[in-house]
C-alpha positions as CSV (number, residue, x, y, z in Angstrom):
1,M,-36.3,-40.3,210.4
2,S,-34.3,-38.3,207.6
3,D,-37.6,-37.9,205.0
4,L,-39.4,-36.3,208.2
5,R,-39.4,-32.1,208.1
6,P,-37.8,-30.3,211.1
7,S,-40.3,-30.8,214.0
8,A,-41.7,-28.1,216.2
9,H,-41.8,-30.4,219.0
10,L,-39.4,-29.7,222.1
11,D,-40.4,-32.7,223.8
12,S,-39.6,-35.5,220.9
13,F,-41.0,-38.4,222.5
14,A,-43.9,-38.9,219.8
15,R,-41.0,-38.6,216.9
16,D,-38.5,-41.1,218.8
17,A,-41.7,-43.4,219.4
18,L,-42.4,-43.9,215.4
19,P,-41.5,-47.5,213.6
20,P,-38.4,-47.8,211.9
21,C,-38.8,-46.2,208.7
22,D,-38.6,-49.7,206.9
23,Q,-41.5,-51.1,208.9
24,W,-43.8,-48.0,208.1
25,P,-46.8,-48.7,204.6
26,D,-46.0,-47.2,201.8
27,L,-47.5,-44.0,201.6
28,V,-49.4,-42.8,198.5
29,L,-49.5,-39.0,199.1
30,D,-50.4,-38.4,195.6
31,G,-53.3,-35.5,195.3
32,F,-52.8,-34.5,199.0
33,D,-50.7,-31.5,199.1
34,Y,-50.3,-29.5,202.5
35,P,-47.9,-27.4,203.5
36,D,-44.8,-28.4,205.4
37,R,-46.0,-26.3,208.4
38,L,-49.4,-27.1,209.1
39,N,-51.4,-27.2,212.5
40,A,-54.9,-29.2,211.6
41,A,-56.8,-27.3,214.5
42,V,-55.9,-24.3,213.1
43,E,-57.1,-25.0,209.6
44,L,-60.7,-27.0,211.4
45,T,-61.1,-22.8,213.5
46,D,-59.2,-20.0,212.2
47,A,-58.8,-20.9,209.1
48,M,-62.5,-21.3,208.7
49,V,-63.2,-18.2,210.2
50,A,-60.8,-16.3,207.9
51,R,-62.8,-18.2,204.8
52,G,-66.0,-16.4,205.6
53,F,-67.6,-19.1,208.2
54,G,-67.5,-17.2,211.2
55,D,-71.4,-17.0,212.1
56,H,-71.9,-20.2,210.6
57,T,-73.2,-22.9,214.0
58,A,-69.9,-25.0,213.9
59,L,-71.2,-27.5,217.5
60,V,-74.2,-28.2,219.1
61,G,-74.6,-29.7,222.7
62,N,-76.2,-29.6,226.0
63,G,-78.4,-27.2,225.0
64,R,-76.2,-24.6,223.4
65,Q,-75.0,-23.6,219.8
66,R,-71.9,-21.8,219.1
67,T,-70.5,-20.6,215.7
68,Y,-66.7,-21.2,214.1
69,K,-65.9,-17.4,216.0
70,E,-66.8,-18.8,219.1
71,L,-65.2,-22.3,218.9
72,T,-62.0,-20.2,217.6
73,D,-62.1,-18.1,220.5
74,W,-63.0,-20.6,223.1
75,T,-59.9,-23.2,222.0
76,N,-57.4,-20.1,221.5
77,R,-58.3,-18.6,225.1
78,L,-58.1,-22.7,226.0
79,A,-54.7,-22.8,224.0
80,H,-53.4,-19.9,226.3
81,V,-54.0,-21.8,229.7
82,L,-52.5,-24.6,228.4
83,V,-49.1,-23.0,227.8
84,E,-49.0,-20.1,230.0
85,D,-50.2,-22.0,233.0
86,L,-50.0,-25.7,232.4
87,G,-46.7,-25.5,231.2
88,V,-47.9,-27.8,228.1
89,K,-45.1,-27.9,225.7
90,P,-45.4,-28.6,221.6
91,G,-45.0,-32.5,221.8
92,S,-46.3,-33.0,225.6
93,R,-49.0,-35.5,225.7
94,V,-52.7,-34.3,226.5
95,L,-55.0,-37.1,227.7
96,I,-58.9,-35.7,227.3
97,R,-61.6,-37.8,229.0
98,S,-65.0,-37.2,228.5
99,A,-68.4,-37.7,226.8
100,N,-69.4,-36.7,223.5
101,N,-69.5,-32.5,224.2
102,P,-68.3,-29.4,222.4
103,A,-66.1,-29.1,225.5
104,M,-64.5,-31.8,224.6
105,V,-63.7,-30.8,221.0
106,A,-62.7,-27.3,222.4
107,C,-60.1,-28.8,224.3
108,W,-58.8,-31.3,221.6
109,L,-58.3,-28.5,219.4
110,A,-56.6,-26.0,221.9
111,A,-54.3,-29.1,222.6
112,T,-53.8,-29.0,219.3
113,K,-53.1,-25.4,218.4
114,A,-50.5,-25.5,221.4
115,G,-48.5,-28.7,219.5
116,A,-49.1,-30.8,222.0
117,V,-50.1,-35.0,220.8
118,V,-53.3,-35.6,222.1
119,V,-55.1,-39.1,223.3
120,N,-58.7,-38.5,223.6
121,T,-60.3,-41.4,225.5
122,M,-63.8,-42.5,226.8
123,P,-65.1,-41.6,229.9
124,M,-66.6,-45.2,230.9
125,L,-62.8,-46.2,231.1
126,R,-61.5,-47.0,235.2
127,A,-58.4,-45.7,236.5
128,G,-56.7,-49.1,236.0
129,E,-57.0,-48.7,231.9
130,L,-56.3,-45.0,231.6
131,A,-53.1,-45.9,233.3
132,K,-52.4,-48.1,231.0
133,Y,-52.8,-45.2,227.8
134,V,-50.4,-43.2,230.5
135,D,-47.6,-45.8,230.6
136,K,-47.6,-46.5,227.6
137,A,-47.8,-42.7,225.8
138,E,-46.0,-41.1,229.3
139,I,-48.4,-38.8,229.5
140,E,-48.0,-35.8,231.8
141,F,-51.2,-33.5,231.2
142,A,-54.8,-34.5,231.3
143,L,-58.0,-32.2,230.6
144,C,-61.3,-33.9,232.5
145,D,-65.2,-33.4,232.5
146,T,-65.3,-32.2,236.2
147,R,-67.8,-34.9,236.5
148,L,-65.8,-37.9,235.3
149,M,-62.7,-36.8,238.1
150,D,-63.0,-39.6,240.7
151,E,-61.4,-42.3,238.3
152,M,-58.7,-40.1,236.8
153,T,-57.5,-38.8,240.1
154,T,-57.5,-42.2,241.4
155,C,-55.3,-42.4,237.6
156,A,-52.9,-39.8,238.6
157,A,-52.2,-40.6,242.0
158,Q,-50.8,-43.4,241.3
159,S,-48.7,-42.6,238.2
160,R,-45.2,-41.7,237.8
161,F,-46.1,-39.8,234.6
162,L,-49.2,-37.9,235.4
163,K,-48.3,-34.9,237.1
164,T,-51.1,-32.1,235.9
165,V,-55.4,-33.1,236.1
166,V,-57.3,-29.9,235.1
167,G,-61.2,-30.2,235.3
168,F,-63.3,-28.6,232.6
169,D,-67.5,-28.1,232.5
170,G,-68.3,-30.5,230.3
171,T,-71.9,-28.8,230.0
172,S,-72.4,-25.3,229.0
173,N,-71.7,-23.7,232.6
174,H,-68.0,-23.0,232.2
175,D,-67.8,-23.3,235.8
176,A,-64.9,-25.4,236.4
177,E,-60.8,-24.6,236.9
178,L,-59.6,-24.9,233.0
179,D,-62.8,-22.3,232.0
180,R,-62.1,-20.0,234.5
181,M,-58.4,-20.0,233.9
182,A,-59.2,-18.9,230.3
183,L,-62.1,-15.9,230.9
184,E,-59.4,-13.8,230.5
185,K,-56.9,-15.1,227.9
186,P,-56.8,-13.3,225.0
187,V,-59.2,-14.9,221.9
188,R,-56.1,-14.6,219.7
189,F,-53.4,-17.0,220.2
190,A,-50.1,-17.7,217.5
191,A,-50.4,-21.8,217.0
192,V,-47.4,-23.9,217.4
193,D,-45.6,-24.1,213.8
194,T,-46.0,-27.5,214.0
195,A,-44.7,-30.0,210.7
196,Q,-47.4,-31.5,208.7
197,D,-45.5,-35.1,209.8
198,D,-45.4,-33.7,213.6
199,V,-47.5,-36.5,215.1
200,A,-51.1,-34.9,216.4
201,L,-52.7,-37.6,217.7
202,L,-52.6,-41.0,219.7
203,G,-55.6,-43.0,219.1
204,F,-55.6,-46.3,221.3
205,T,-57.1,-49.4,219.6
206,S,-60.6,-50.9,221.2
207,G,-59.0,-54.5,221.8
208,S,-60.8,-56.4,224.6
209,T,-57.5,-57.6,225.8
210,G,-53.4,-57.8,226.1
211,E,-51.1,-54.0,226.1
212,P,-53.1,-51.5,223.9
213,K,-51.5,-50.7,221.0
214,A,-51.5,-46.7,220.3
215,T,-51.7,-45.7,216.3
216,M,-49.6,-42.6,215.5
217,H,-51.1,-39.9,213.4
218,F,-49.9,-36.7,211.8
219,H,-51.2,-33.1,211.5
220,R,-52.2,-34.4,207.4
221,D,-53.7,-37.1,208.3
222,I,-56.7,-35.5,210.0
223,L,-56.8,-33.4,207.2
224,I,-56.4,-35.9,205.0
225,I,-59.4,-38.5,206.2
226,A,-61.7,-35.3,205.1
227,D,-60.3,-34.4,202.2
228,A,-60.0,-38.2,200.9
229,Y,-63.6,-39.8,202.1
230,A,-65.6,-36.8,203.5
231,Q,-65.3,-35.4,200.2
232,E,-65.6,-37.9,197.8
233,V,-67.9,-40.4,199.4
234,L,-70.3,-37.8,201.8
235,Q,-69.9,-34.6,199.9
236,V,-70.5,-32.5,202.1
237,T,-71.6,-28.7,202.3
238,P,-72.2,-25.9,204.5
239,A,-75.8,-27.0,204.8
240,D,-75.1,-30.6,206.5
241,V,-75.6,-31.4,210.2
242,F,-74.3,-34.4,211.1
243,V,-75.1,-36.9,214.4
244,G,-73.9,-40.2,215.5
245,S,-73.4,-42.3,217.8
246,P,-69.6,-43.1,218.2
247,P,-67.3,-41.7,220.9
248,L,-64.9,-38.5,220.0
249,A,-62.6,-41.2,221.2
250,F,-62.4,-43.2,218.6
251,T,-60.9,-42.5,215.3
252,F,-64.3,-43.4,213.5
253,G,-66.4,-40.7,216.0
254,L,-63.6,-37.9,215.8
255,G,-63.7,-38.1,212.1
256,G,-67.5,-37.9,211.7
257,L,-68.5,-35.4,214.1
258,A,-65.9,-33.3,214.6
259,V,-63.4,-33.3,211.7
260,F,-65.3,-33.9,208.9
261,P,-67.9,-30.9,209.7
262,L,-65.5,-28.6,211.0
263,R,-63.4,-29.1,207.6
264,F,-66.2,-28.0,205.0
265,G,-68.2,-25.4,207.3
266,A,-70.7,-27.6,208.6
267,S,-72.2,-28.2,212.0
268,A,-72.4,-31.0,214.0
269,V,-74.8,-32.0,216.9
270,L,-73.2,-34.1,219.6
271,L,-74.6,-36.2,222.4
272,E,-74.0,-37.2,225.5
273,N,-75.9,-40.0,225.3
274,A,-76.2,-41.4,222.0
275,S,-78.8,-43.8,222.6
276,P,-81.2,-44.3,219.1
277,P,-84.3,-42.5,220.7
278,N,-81.9,-39.4,221.0
279,L,-80.2,-39.9,218.4
280,I,-83.3,-40.1,216.6
281,E,-85.2,-36.8,218.4
282,I,-81.9,-34.8,217.5
283,I,-81.7,-35.6,213.9
284,T,-85.8,-34.8,214.0
285,R,-85.0,-31.7,215.9
286,Y,-82.0,-30.8,214.0
287,R,-83.0,-31.9,210.8
288,A,-79.7,-33.5,210.7
289,T,-78.8,-34.6,207.0
290,I,-75.7,-37.1,207.8
291,C,-75.6,-40.1,210.6
292,F,-72.9,-42.1,211.5
293,T,-73.8,-45.0,214.2
294,A,-74.1,-48.8,213.9
295,P,-76.5,-51.1,212.4
296,T,-78.8,-51.7,215.4
297,A,-79.5,-48.6,215.8
298,Y,-80.9,-48.1,212.4
299,R,-83.0,-51.0,213.0
300,V,-84.5,-49.0,215.5
301,M,-84.6,-45.6,213.6
302,L,-86.3,-47.9,210.6
303,R,-88.8,-49.3,213.5
304,A,-89.4,-45.4,214.8
305,M,-90.0,-44.4,210.8
306,A,-92.6,-47.2,210.6
307,D,-94.6,-45.7,213.5
308,G,-94.4,-42.0,211.8
309,A,-91.0,-40.7,212.8
310,D,-89.7,-37.8,210.3
311,L,-86.3,-38.7,209.5
312,S,-86.3,-37.9,205.8
313,S,-84.0,-34.3,206.6
314,L,-81.3,-37.9,206.4
315,R,-79.3,-37.6,202.9
316,I,-76.7,-40.5,204.1
317,A,-76.1,-43.1,206.5
318,V,-73.2,-44.0,207.5
319,S,-72.8,-47.6,208.7
320,A,-69.4,-49.0,210.0
321,G,-67.8,-50.3,213.0
322,E,-69.7,-53.2,212.6
323,T,-71.4,-55.4,209.5
324,L,-73.8,-54.2,207.7
325,P,-77.0,-57.1,207.4
326,A,-78.2,-57.3,203.9
327,P,-82.0,-57.2,205.0
328,V,-80.9,-53.8,207.2
329,Y,-79.6,-52.1,204.1
330,D,-82.9,-53.6,201.8
331,D,-85.0,-52.7,204.8
332,W,-83.3,-48.8,204.7
333,L,-83.4,-48.4,201.0
334,R,-87.1,-49.6,200.8
335,A,-87.9,-46.7,203.9
336,T,-86.3,-44.0,202.4
337,G,-85.0,-44.4,198.7
338,K,-81.4,-43.8,199.4
339,P,-79.1,-46.7,200.4
340,M,-77.2,-47.2,203.7
341,L,-73.4,-46.5,203.3
342,D,-71.7,-49.7,204.5
343,G,-67.7,-48.6,204.9
344,I,-65.2,-50.0,206.8
345,G,-62.0,-48.4,208.6
346,A,-59.6,-48.4,211.0
347,T,-57.8,-47.0,213.9
348,E,-54.8,-47.6,211.9
349,M,-55.7,-45.9,209.2
350,L,-57.5,-43.1,210.8
351,H,-60.6,-43.5,209.2
352,I,-62.9,-45.2,206.3
353,F,-60.7,-46.4,203.4
354,L,-63.6,-48.8,201.8
355,S,-66.8,-47.6,201.0
356,N,-70.4,-47.4,198.8
357,R,-71.2,-44.8,197.2
358,L,-74.2,-42.9,197.0
359,D,-74.4,-43.7,193.1
360,D,-72.3,-46.8,193.2
361,H,-73.3,-49.2,196.1
362,R,-74.4,-53.0,196.5
363,P,-76.0,-55.2,199.3
364,A,-73.7,-56.9,201.5
365,S,-71.3,-55.2,200.3
366,T,-68.7,-52.8,201.6
367,G,-68.0,-51.4,198.1
368,K,-64.4,-50.1,196.5
369,P,-62.1,-48.1,197.8
370,V,-62.1,-44.4,198.7
371,D,-59.9,-42.0,196.6
372,G,-56.0,-42.1,197.4
373,Y,-56.4,-45.9,198.7
374,E,-56.1,-49.2,196.9
375,A,-57.0,-52.3,198.3
376,R,-56.7,-56.3,197.4
377,V,-57.9,-59.4,199.0
378,V,-54.0,-61.7,199.3
379,D,-53.6,-65.0,200.6
380,D,-51.2,-66.3,203.2
381,T,-48.0,-65.6,201.5
382,G,-49.3,-62.2,200.8
383,A,-50.3,-63.0,197.1
384,P,-53.1,-61.5,195.4
385,A,-56.2,-64.3,195.2
386,P,-58.2,-64.6,192.9
387,P,-61.7,-62.7,192.8
388,G,-64.3,-64.7,194.6
389,T,-61.6,-66.1,197.0
390,M,-61.3,-65.4,200.2
391,G,-58.1,-63.9,202.1
392,R,-56.9,-61.1,203.8
393,L,-57.8,-58.0,203.4
394,A,-54.4,-55.1,202.6
395,V,-54.7,-51.8,202.2
396,R,-52.7,-48.8,201.2
397,G,-52.5,-44.8,200.6
398,P,-52.4,-41.8,202.4
399,T,-52.8,-42.9,205.9
400,G,-51.3,-46.0,207.2
401,C,-50.2,-48.0,210.5
402,R,-47.4,-47.1,212.5
403,Y,-47.7,-48.4,216.4
404,L,-46.0,-46.1,219.3
405,N,-43.0,-48.5,220.0
406,D,-44.8,-51.5,219.7
407,A,-43.7,-54.8,218.2
408,R,-47.3,-56.1,216.3
409,Q,-45.9,-53.1,213.8
410,G,-44.4,-56.3,212.0
411,N,-47.8,-58.4,212.2
412,Y,-49.7,-55.2,210.6
413,V,-47.5,-53.8,207.9
414,Q,-46.3,-56.7,205.2
415,D,-44.3,-55.4,202.1
416,G,-45.8,-52.2,202.3
417,W,-49.4,-53.1,202.8
418,N,-51.1,-52.5,205.7
419,I,-53.4,-55.8,206.7
420,T,-56.1,-54.9,208.5
421,G,-57.0,-58.4,210.6
422,D,-60.3,-58.8,208.0
423,T,-61.3,-61.6,205.9
424,F,-62.7,-60.8,202.9
425,V,-63.7,-61.7,199.4
426,M,-63.8,-59.4,196.2
427,D,-66.0,-60.0,193.2
428,E,-65.1,-59.7,189.7
429,D,-66.6,-56.3,189.5
430,G,-64.2,-55.2,191.9
431,Y,-66.2,-54.7,195.0
432,F,-65.2,-56.1,198.2
433,H,-67.2,-58.0,200.5
434,F,-66.5,-58.5,204.5
435,A,-66.4,-61.9,205.5
436,A,-65.6,-61.9,209.3
437,R,-62.8,-60.6,211.3
438,N,-59.5,-62.8,210.9
439,D,-59.9,-64.7,214.0
440,D,-63.9,-64.7,213.8
441,I,-63.7,-67.6,211.1
442,I,-65.7,-70.7,212.5
443,L,-63.4,-74.1,211.1
444,S,-66.1,-76.7,211.0
445,A,-65.4,-79.7,209.8
446,G,-63.3,-79.0,207.4
447,Y,-65.1,-75.8,206.3
448,N,-64.3,-71.9,206.7
449,I,-67.5,-70.3,208.0
450,A,-67.5,-66.9,208.0
451,G,-69.8,-66.0,211.5
452,P,-71.3,-62.4,210.2
453,E,-72.4,-64.1,206.6
454,V,-74.6,-66.4,209.1
455,E,-75.7,-63.1,211.5
456,A,-77.6,-61.7,208.2
457,A,-79.3,-65.0,207.5
458,L,-80.8,-65.2,211.2
459,L,-81.5,-61.3,210.9
460,A,-83.4,-62.0,207.4
461,H,-86.4,-64.0,210.0
462,A,-89.3,-61.9,211.6
463,A,-88.4,-63.1,215.0
464,V,-84.9,-62.3,215.1
465,A,-83.9,-59.0,216.8
466,E,-80.6,-59.2,217.3
467,C,-77.8,-62.0,217.2
468,A,-74.3,-62.9,217.7
469,V,-72.4,-66.0,215.8
470,V,-69.5,-67.7,217.3
471,S,-67.5,-71.0,217.5
472,A,-68.6,-73.7,219.8
473,P,-65.8,-76.1,220.2
474,D,-67.2,-79.2,219.6
475,P,-65.3,-83.3,219.8
476,E,-66.3,-84.0,216.4
477,R,-66.4,-81.5,214.0
478,G,-63.7,-79.2,215.8
479,A,-66.2,-76.8,216.7
480,V,-69.6,-76.0,215.0
481,V,-71.3,-72.3,214.3
482,E,-73.1,-71.8,217.6
483,A,-75.9,-68.3,217.5
484,H,-76.7,-65.8,220.2
485,V,-80.2,-64.8,219.3
486,V,-82.6,-62.2,220.9
487,L,-85.9,-62.6,220.0
488,A,-88.4,-60.4,218.6
489,E,-91.4,-59.2,220.4
490,G,-94.0,-61.9,219.8
491,H,-91.5,-64.8,220.2
492,S,-90.9,-67.3,222.3
493,P,-88.0,-69.0,223.1
494,G,-88.0,-73.0,222.7
495,P,-86.9,-75.7,220.7
496,D,-89.4,-74.9,217.4
497,T,-88.1,-71.2,217.1
498,A,-84.6,-72.9,217.5
499,R,-85.4,-75.6,214.5
500,A,-87.5,-72.6,212.2
501,L,-84.5,-70.4,213.0
502,Q,-82.0,-73.1,211.6
503,E,-84.3,-74.3,208.6
504,H,-84.3,-71.0,207.7
505,V,-80.7,-70.3,207.6
506,K,-80.0,-73.7,205.9
507,A,-82.9,-72.2,203.3
508,T,-80.9,-68.7,202.6
509,I,-77.3,-69.5,202.4
510,A,-75.0,-73.1,201.7
511,P,-76.8,-75.4,204.5
512,F,-73.3,-76.4,206.3
513,K,-73.5,-73.2,207.8
514,Y,-76.3,-72.9,209.7
515,P,-76.1,-72.6,213.5
516,R,-76.3,-76.3,214.9
517,S,-76.4,-74.5,218.3
518,V,-78.6,-72.1,219.0
519,V,-78.9,-69.8,222.3
520,F,-81.7,-67.6,223.3
521,A,-80.4,-64.7,225.5
522,D,-82.0,-61.7,226.7
523,S,-79.3,-59.0,225.6
524,L,-76.0,-59.2,223.8
525,P,-72.4,-57.7,225.5
526,K,-71.6,-54.2,223.0
527,T,-69.6,-51.4,222.8
528,P,-71.2,-47.7,223.3
529,T,-71.1,-47.3,219.7
530,G,-73.6,-50.2,219.8
531,K,-71.1,-53.0,218.4
532,I,-71.7,-56.1,219.8
533,Q,-68.4,-57.8,221.6
534,R,-68.2,-61.1,220.4
535,F,-65.4,-61.8,222.3
536,R,-67.6,-61.4,225.3
537,I,-69.8,-64.3,224.5
538,A,-69.2,-67.4,226.1
539,P,-69.9,-70.9,223.9
540,V,-72.7,-72.5,225.8
541,H,-71.3,-76.3,225.2
542,G,-75.0,-78.1,224.9
543,A,-77.2,-76.6,227.8
544,T,-79.0,-75.7,224.9
545,I,-81.0,-76.5,221.9
546,K,-78.8,-78.5,219.5
547,D,-79.2,-79.9,216.0
């Protein structure tokens, strides 16, 4: 690690756990110049007050607005508690368990100021799942919303690493142990003089099975995603108001609902329950300008606008985490006159690296690389694939994959490129088009069929509210395309509807891609961000309407 700057970490676990340098991706840092000593949390709070944003609203949540000055004072008091009362040292791992609220952001910023390595987690995780994170990162400290203490204390009782669990009040009352300890602390705190390449954040991937992977991100990385994607694509100004559904525990949510607004003096409105109706309500109330959510939520918004909801304040609708079907893109453009910005990111890359732009966008496209990144489609040998050819997406730029103590590093990083696990096609004009996750390609009778393409065709039919396409084993074809469909109101399941959907797909895309099996469902399993969990959908194997 001779290329790394001297670390401020007294606990060297994170730096020691970085993969060997020869397994890192190529990091292209041209244009992203930061001082050697850098604390990302200071840049998002104290530095913003120094720039004159002290009286600007930073965070809104649970019925209260907080200015940049209030957020700075709050996080400094909390940082004093972490260091002086709890014994957090630079490099200590601190887990935070909470729904999306200002207190969670404050705890994250405070721990980062104290030089800790933060692990943000979702409220729905159970003790056994939390234990995997604790064991992987050898976490000693946890800050937990008091409403979510049960699973956290169960985890701690069974852990050989987790020694200190302190509750905070996720509402606006400041009535919990951590809050009371902070009351008499000073509002100034000398933040730890971390290096720009000290690890600040561990992002656990949201994989469904197996040992979790922890992605390691530096202080500079937290600023890079704002200074790249948010600045170039979103063109954030202090007048912007951010809203969205992704959990702050995901790097997608942490970027879109905390880092991006705080980096540019804007505001974020945080919702603990970011259901589509709740999102619509706060967009209307706070005149939100930038929204991060999944296509399923945007479909609800489209229906709300048709019924008279005023969402005209939105200047940007960002879709990521789930394939954006062309019909949703087309309907949004028709309804608002503004394109929906489809993009793709990865926990390994920290945030979005391919995106459409307001002035450069195409339907059914993920756009072009964000400033600072380059991408290409490669074949199985790693060689660039010709335009129009399906292959693996490879990307590199100022951020990249570094797994914590994980042999899978060599699968993700190959020849200096991050291999994201996605199948893409790049067209002649350099626009990238998502086909499927590499493991979502359905091989049927010798044909490669991308499930999301079939889903997009189905969603263009008026009878389909939601759908998910999976591979169903078949003795003759090896596998067939099976569509699990939630019907729109007014449509009934049955052979005639199934046949109509099959014929519609045949008429929309290449006929060999149509779903030979159609299964009608009342609902589809989803993540908290609204992303459909296809891995939880079991093929029905013939107990359905089948061609």
